[in-house]
N, C-alpha and C positions, 0 to 999 in steps of 0.2 A: 534837614529837608522839611519844607513847608507843604502842607496839604490845603488846597484852596477849593472851595465849592461855588463861590459866587464870581460872576464875570467882573464886577467892579473891583473886587479884591485882587483878582488875577491881574487886571490891568495896572493896579496900583503897585503890586509887587514886581511886575515886569520891569518897571522903571528902575528898580534897585539892582537888577542883574547886570553883571559885567558882559560887555559885548565881545564877540558875537554870541548869539543864543541858538543852540540846537534844540529841535523840537521833535518828539516822537509821539504821534497820535496812536492810541491803542483802544481796544475794547476790553482790555483787562484779561484776566486769567492768563497771566504772563508765562511764557516759556522761553527757552533759550533763543529762539528766533527774535522775539521782542528785545531780549536783553542784549543781543548782538547789535541791535540798532541803537540802544541806549549807550553802549560802549563806543560805537562809531561816532555818535554825537559828542560824547565826552572827549574823544581823541581830537576832535576838530574845533571844539568850542569850550570856553571857560565856564559857560552856564548851560544847563540842560533842563528843559521842561518836558514832562511826560503827561499826556492826558489819558484818563480812563473814562470812557463813555460808551456804553452799549447803545448805539444809535438806532432808535426804533424805525426811522424813516427808510433805512436801507434793507429792512426785512420785509419780504412779501407776505401775503395773507396765509401762505402755507409754510412759511419759514419758522424757525425755532427760536423766536425772540424770548419767550418765557423760559425755555429750556437752556438758553445760552449759558455756559458755565461761568460762575462768578466766585471769586475768593479775594475780596478786597484786602483783608488782613495780610494774606500771603503776598499779594502783589506789592503792597506798601513795604513789607519787609525786604523783598527783592530789590525794589527801587532804592531803598535806604542803603543797602549794601553796595549798589552801583553809584552811590554819591550823587543821586539826582537832587537838583536844587529845589524845583517846584513840581508838585503833582496837582494837576487840574482835574477835579472830579465833579463836574456839574451834574445836576439832576436833569431829567428830560424837560421839566417845566422851565428850568433856567435857560436851556438852549432853544426850546420851542414854546414860548409863552403863549397865553391865550391870544387868538386872532393872528397868529403867525401865518403868513401867506406869501413869502418870498422864497424863490427857489433858484438854484444855479444849475443849469443843464449844459452839458457838452454833447454835441451831436457827432455823427460819423463814427468815431472810434468806440462809442458806447453801444452801437447798434448790433454788434456781433458778439459771439461767444457768450460771456456772462450776461451781457446786456440783452441778448435774445432769449436766454434761458430764464432770466430773472427780471422781468419788466419793472421799471421804476427803481431798480437797485442803485444804479449809478446816479440818479437824480438825488437820492438820499445821501450817497457818499460825497458827491461834489458840494452839495449844500452844507453839510456839516463840516467838511474839511475847510471850505471857504470861511465859514464862521469861526472855526478854530484858528485859522491863520490870522483873521482880523483881530481876534482877542489876544492871542499870544504874541503876534508880530515877530516870528522867528527870523533868523538870518538864513538858517538851513533847516529843512524838514526831511526826516529819514523814513524810508519805506523799504519793504522787502521785495525781492525779485519774485517771490512765490506768488504774489498778487500782481502779476505782470500787467494785466489789462488795467487794473486800478492805477498802477503807477503811470501808465501811458495816458490815461484819462486826466490824472492830476497834473502831469507835466503840460498837457494841452491846455487845461484850464489856467494854469499859472502863466503860460506864454500868452494866451489869447487875452487875458484880463490884465496883463502887465503887472502882475503881483511881484513885489520886490523881495523875493527870496529865492534860494536855490533848492531844487529837489535832488536829494541824494538817494540812489537805489543801491542797496547792499545785497550780497548773495543770499540765496535760500539756505537756511540751516536745516540739516537733515539728521534723522536718527541713524545709528550705525548701519542699519539695513537699507538706507536710502530714502525711507519715507520722509517727505517734507514735514517739518514740525507744524502743527496746527492745533488750535484749541478744540477743533472738532474730532481730533483723534481720540479724545476721551470718550466719545460715544461708541467706539468700536469694542465689541467683545473679543476675546482672544482669537477666535477663528477668523473674524473679520479683520482683526489687526494683521494677522499673517497674510491674508488675501490682499490687503491694501498696498503691499509692496509692488503689486502688479503695475501701479502707476509709474513707479520709478523704473521698473523693468521695461515698460513700453517706451519711455523716454530714452532709456539707454539703447534700446533697439534702434530708435530713430537716429541717435548719435552714431551708432555703428554703421548704419546704412549710409549716412551722410559722409562719414570718414572713408568709406569704401568707394565713394564717388557717385552715389545715387543723388540725383537732383530733381527727380519727378516727385512733386509734393503728394500726388494721389497715391503713388506706390508706397510712400512712407506712411501715409494715413492708413491705408488698408492693412498693411502689415502690423501696425500698432493695434488696430481694432481686432484683428485675428488673434493676436496674443492675449488681449484683454478678455476676449470672448471664451477663452479656454478656462476661465475662472468662473465657476457656477454662481458665486456670490457677487460678482462684478457686473454692473449694468452700465454700458457706455452711454453718456449723454452727448458728448461731442469729442472729436479729435481734430485738431486744427494744425495746419502748417501755413502760417500767414506772414506777411510782411511785418517786421518787428515794430515799425512805426505806425502804419495805417491799420494793421490787423486784417487787411484784405487777404483772402485766401490766395496762395500761390500755386500755379500749375507747375512752373519751372522755378527752382530756387536759384536766383541770380543776385540776391541781396540777403542781408541778415534775416533769418527766419525765426519767428517765435513758434516753437512746437508746444502746443498746450492741450490739455485735456481735462474734462470733468467726468468723473466716474462715481456712480453710487455703489458703495459697498454695504450691502444690506440696505438700511434706511439712511445711511450717512453719506452725504455728498462731499467728495474731495476733489481738489484741483491741484495741478502742478504744471511745470513748464521747463523747457530748456530754450536757450537761444543758440542757434547754429550759425556760425560765421565761417566763411572760407578762410583757410590758412590760420584759423585760431581755434583754440579749444572751446567746446560749447560752454556757455555760461549757465551754471546751475541756478 
């Protein structure tokens, strides 16, 4: 496994890799969710590249960039075990040199949910992902369903800009009690960690209501909110039942629906989602 910090060296070594190349962009502090993406890339490609870059431009002024967890030594050991070929670990100055002033923005699908809650977030995401795609030149890039809106935004960017790669979305990896794995889970104290399961319980309720024939999006939203509000440590930011492609809120569910939510547990903001499809099991 080679660890690369400079763009020029990454590009040079990229030419030595066997095709096709799978790519997993991460912000580090890896957990089983990230590793499932690396394994997915390994299953489908003879070469795998993973990036570790805590992207400052996707953090808002009140976000936790400085506190974002980091453990590079552990991350590299995990990636070595997964037989990763190249790890790209650029500095912020390497990605955003002095006088950097070019941005990639996707409209429409970015304006709701996370986009409404975190202005400027997706501008940072799409810009850095576009740059990483240009540097790594992968055949396939792997993302998790947990960040469903991010996946939709990146798919839209790749399609609109005719980028020559395939986006692969793999299922959310969960703890035994259903909590979606996330680096932010480390911020939770024991009581908050127990409370955090309410996100999964609310999504499970939505799944049950849908399975029983409920198709009114507002009924599902309100019942989820009522469940969450029973937890004193939980503060609902949004609960959404939206079209899985456009993310427009649905009154009546007649197409695949993304049920998503953002909830603060104490000071920690967590997100999760399910996709509901008629005659199919919900996608975790």
